[in-house]
C-alpha positions, 0 to 999 in steps of 0.5 A: 500500500502507498503512503499518502504523505509521501505521494503528496510530497512527490507531487509537490516536488514535481510541481516545484520542478515544473515551476523551475523548468517553465521559468527557464523555458521563459528565459529561452533555456528550453531543455526539450524534456531532457531534464524531466524527472518523470515523477508522474510515473512513480506516483502512478506506480505508487497509487497502483493506477491500472494501465487503462486509467493512465490517460485520465491520470496523466490528464489530471496530473498534467493539469496540476503541473500546468497550474504550478506556474501560477504560484510563487517559487520558493525554496521549500515550495510551501505554496505548492503543498495545497496544490499537491494535496488537491491533485492527490485527492483528484487523482483518487477520484475525490472532489474536483478543485 
């Protein structure tokens, strides 16, 4: 079984990474995905997402990665914790944020 707090923390770190790579892209330093961490796959594995649900999972997860740029970039990414928690709930099929 997976541990919610660890998964939320992984999502939070992925959101922070998304913020940073988007900021670099905006400066003209596009890595073309070379430095992708692919934490989404790890989160999916920990949440035991069946293959037939991966497309839906990816759409939800990706939408939260896109939202990350709307939050301040900080050392700890503390503004992203509620976003990561909302993402986790939505991935579980909870309330839509």
